[in-house]
N, C-alpha and C positions, 0 to 999 in steps of 0.2 A: 115505700120509703119517703120520708119527708124531705123537703128541700134542704133543711139545715143539716141533716145527716149526710145527704149527697155532697154538699159543699165540704163537710168535714173529711169525707173519704177522698175527695179530689185533692184537698189541701195536703192530706197525709201522703197520697201517691206522689204529688209534685215534690214534697220534701224528700221522700225516699229517692226519687230519681235525681234530685239535685245533689244529695249526699253521694250517690253512686258516681255521678259524673265528676264531682270534686275529688273523690278517691282516685278515680282513673287519672285525672289531670295532675294530681299531686305525685303520682308515681314517677320517679325520675327515669330517664332513658340512659342506658349504658352505652358509652362511646369510647372509641380509641383516641388517644391524645398524642400530641408531639409538641416538643418545645422549640421555640424559635432560637436558633443558635448560629454562631459564627463558625464556619468550617471552610476548608479549601474547596474549590469548585472548578470543574472542567465541563465544557460543552463538547461532546463528542458524538460521532455517529459511526456505525460499523458497516463494513462491506466485506464480502468474501474476496479473496485474492488467491493467487498461486505464484509459486517461485519459478524463476526461469534463469538460465545461465546468461550472464552478461555478454560474454564473447562466445558466440556460437559460429563454428566454421562448418560450412556445408561443402562436402567434397562431391564434385560433379564429374561426369565423364568428359575428359578433354577432347575426345574424338569418338567417332563411331568405331566400335571394336567388339571383340569377344572377351568377356570377363570370366576369369577363372573363379571357382567357388571361394567366397570370403571365409577365412578361418577365424576371424575375430568374432567376439560375442558382445552384446550390449553390456556396458559396464566395465569392459576391459580398459586398462590404463595403457595409453600410448605415449611415446616420446616423439619429440620433433625429429623428423627425418626417418622415422620407422615406416616400413612398408605396410600399406593398408590393403592393397589388392593388386592383382596382376592382370594386365591386359595383353591380348594378342591381336594382331592385325586381321582385318577381314580380307578375303581373297581379292576383292575388288580394289581398284585404285583409291587411295586415300586423298592424295593431294594432286590436283592438276597444276599446271604451271602458274595459273592465275592465283589459285589458293595458296600455293607455296610462296609466291611473292608477297601476298597479303600477310602470311604468317611471319615471314622474315621482317616485314615492316613493323608488324605488331610487336615482335620480340625486341626490335631496336627501340621502339617507343617506351615499352615497359622498363627496359634497362635504364633509359634516361630518367624515367619517372622514379625508379628505385634510387638512383643517385641523388635526385633532388630531395626525396624524402629522407635519405640518410643525412644530408646536409642540414635539413630542417630539424632532424632529431638531435644532431650535435648542438644546434643553436638552442633548442628547447632544454637540453641537458645543462647547458651553460646558464640559461636563465633560472633553471631550478636550483642549481648550486648557489647562485647569487641570492636567490630568494630565501634559501635556507640560512645562509650566513646573515642576511639582513634580519630575518625573523629572530634568530638566536641573539643577535646583537640588540635588537629592539626589546626583546624580553628582558635582557639584563638592565637596559636603560629604564624600562618601565618599572622594574622592581626597585631601582634606585631613585624613582620618581623624577627622572630627568625629562622624559617625554610624556605626553598626554595619552589618554585612552584612545583618542581618535587616531593618533599615529600608530599605536599598537594594533588597532583594528585594520589599518591599511596594510601593515606588514603581514598580518595573518592572512588577509584576503589575497595579497600578492603571492604568498607562499602556496595557497590552495590553487590559485590560477596557474602558477608555474607547474605545480604537480600535475594538474589536469592536462595542460598542454603537452607535457612530456609523456604522459601515458597515452594520449591520443596519437602522438607522433610515433610511439613504439608500435601501436596497433597499425598505423598507416604503413610502417616499415614492413611488418609481417604481411600485410595485405598486398603491397607491391611485389614482395617476393613470391607470393602466391600467383599474382598475375604473370610475373616473369616465367615461373615454372609452367603455368598453363600455356603460355605462348610458345615456350621452347618444346613442350611435350609433343605437339603435332610434328614439328620438324625432326625431333629425335626419333619419333616412331617411323616416320618416312625413311630415315636413314638406315634403320635396321631391317627394313622389309626384305632386302635382298640377302640377308645373312641366313645362317642355318636356323633351325627351329628354336634352339635354346637361346640364341642371341636376339631373336625377334621379340621376345617377351619384354614388356614394359611395366615397371613398377610405379604405382602411384603412392607417394609418401605423405606422411602427416606434416603439416606446416606449423603445428603447435603442440605443446604438451597438454594432456587432458585425458578425458575418458570418452569412450564411444557412447553416444546418447541414442542414436537411431541407426538402423541398417534397413535400407529399403527392401532388399532381397539378397539373401546369402547365396542363392543358387547360381551356378555358372550359366551364362546366357549372353545373347547379343544385346549390347547397350547402345543408346544413341547419344550423340554429343549434347552435353548440357543436362543429361539425366542425373537426378540426385541419387547418390549411392550411399554415403555415410555422413552422419553429423557428429562433430567432435566439439567438446567444450570443457572448460575448467569448472568442475562441479563445486569447487570451493568458493568461486566468485559468483554469487547469486544476487538477483534483485527480485522485487515483487511487483507483479502486475495486478491491478485491481480495477474492476468495472464499477464506476460510480455514477449515480443518477446525475444528469446534467444540471438539474436544479440545485443539487448539493455541491457539484464541482465548481459552481460559481464562487462559493465561499472559500475554496482552497487556493493556496499559492505555493509556489516552489519554496522549499526551505521550511515548510511547516512540519512540526513533529508528528510522528505516527507511532502508535503502540501496536505491536504484533502479538496476537494471542491465539490460543487454540491451534497451535501448530504441532502439538504433540508433547510439548514440555510444560512444566509448571511455571517457569519464569516468563516475564513479559520482555520481549525483544523490542528494541527501539529503532526507529527508522526516520528518514527525512524524505519528504516529497521531492523527487528529482525533477520531474517534469509532468505536465498535464498536456496530453495530446490535443492538438487544435481542432480535431474533427471527431464528432460523435457518431454513434451507430444505433440502430434499432435492435432491441433484444426482447424476447418474450419472457415475462416473469413466470414464476411457478403457478400463478393463477391464470396464465394465458393472456395477460395484459401487455400490450406493446409499451416499452419504455425506451426513452432516449438516454443512452449511457455514454460515458467518456472513459477512456483508459488513463489511469494514473499510475506512473512508474515510481516505485519507492526504493531507495537505496538504504542499506543498513548504516546506522550511525555508530560506528565503532569508537568514536571519540567520546561519546556521551556516557557509555556504559560498557564495561568489558564483556557483559553478557550479550551485547548486541552482535558479537561475532557469530556467524551462522554455525549452529551445531552440526556435528559430523553426520548425524542421522537425517538432516534435511537435504533433500535432493531436488532435481529439476522437476517442475510440474506438481509440487506438493501443495495441498490446500492449507491456507492460513486465513485468519480474520484480521483485517486492518481496521484499527480504531483511530479515526482522524480527529485530532484535537483542534477544533475550530477556534476555541477560546479557552483560556485558563487565567485564573487570578493569581497575582504575585502575593497577595495577602488573603486572610480569611474573609469570607463573604457572608452576610446575614442571609439565611435561607430557610425554606420550609419545604415539606414534601409536596409534590405535585398533587397528590390525592386530596390535600386539604383545600385546594383552590377551586372556586366556582365563579360563574359569571352572574352577577346580580341582574335580574330581569328588569328592574326598575330603571337604573341608570346605565346598564350595560358596562359596568366596571367590574374588575376582579375583586373578589371578596373572600373572607374566611370567617369561621365561627370561633371567636375567642372565648375560652372558659374563664369566667370571672365569678368566684365564690359559688361554684357549681351551677352557674346559670350562663346561658349562651348570649353572646353579644356579636351581632354581625358588624364587620368592619371592612370598609373598602381599603384596598392597598394598591400600591404601584409596584409593578414587578419589572425585573431586568432580564438577565440571561436565564435560559431554561434548558435543562437536559432531560434525560429519560426519567430521573427520579426526583430531582430537586429543582427549585426555582428561586432565583435571587429576589430578595425584598429590598426595594429602594426606599419606600415610604409606607407608614401605616402600622408597623410593628416594632417592638423592642425585644432585645435579647431576653431569653428565659420566659417569655410569655407562653402560655399554654393554649393550644387550639385543637380543634377536632381534626384528626388526621384522615379519617375515612368517613365520607359523607353518606347520608341516607335521606329518603323523602320525609322521614318523621321529624327531621331537625328544623327548627325555626327559632327566631330570636326570642329570648325571654324564657324558654323552657328550662326546667331543671334537669341536670344530667349527673350521672356518676361515671367516673373514669374506670375503665376496665384495667385490671392489674395483670 
């Protein structure tokens, strides 16, 4: 073969290869697209939690005694003053002279404490009534535009504070009655020891309305002073306890809104962070990794939504998912999907691929808040611009694309 023919064959092969590569390069890549849009936005994170009774009363053994079989069952409703269990004295001496003197002194102290708490309750009740009157009067004045929003907020806060103090004083009143009853029980038991068998029995009564949450052991047996026997609580008054990573708990504050989901119902319940405990603890994750966590206590926000009232099916110790709202916008925010965002290797800035006349343009942008799905755009994009929503290694600036429908 002559050199001229060889050169012609080589030129022909090169032309065929060039046409082949041009055909490949001209074939557009199919991509998924999304539009830049203004929408409401929240930054949230989720943690599992569980419900628990707010006021839980633990009934303990007031003395060493012989307990008869408990007839109550878990879930039974009890009333204040109802008999929970019956105790009988042990054959041995219960109170020596020194212990009896201590019990008498303790009874006198708890009675005085009960009187003090009752007086405090009356004072708190008076403050509550005054706060209610002030709040209603301020509401009317605010509607008439006589007072400013600041003064209305002060009246509302004072009403909440007075309500909280009054509820706390009521609980303190119940607690001091419990202390008085426990102090009196040992003396009463000692006084009936010399009576006949029927009169020697001692009944432990409930100090509050509620339901039986736990029973340590129903069987009759010898019990020791201080031993836990029964737990009672009002199942209608629940709060939520959630274990949160300490790195996320830093972003939380008391009063922040919380959305309660996956509790068994379709609607979203609303809550408010009541307190964040000051001490953390170590917990193993599902993957066996040690994590530092903090307990966050959430109360239900009944003022925000009528659906926030705990459903009747929700009980103590039930699993829920708490969605903590770290940030939310009062107006619509310009945002794009997280999947459209990538880090430019050249200048280490955030970038996206904008689709312009079926060709890709790489554009650096400045972002703001970010959640699991969307990211806020501060600079670099305009509303209704179209961009690639799911990235791949085949994408680069200047190539032709078609949008998947």
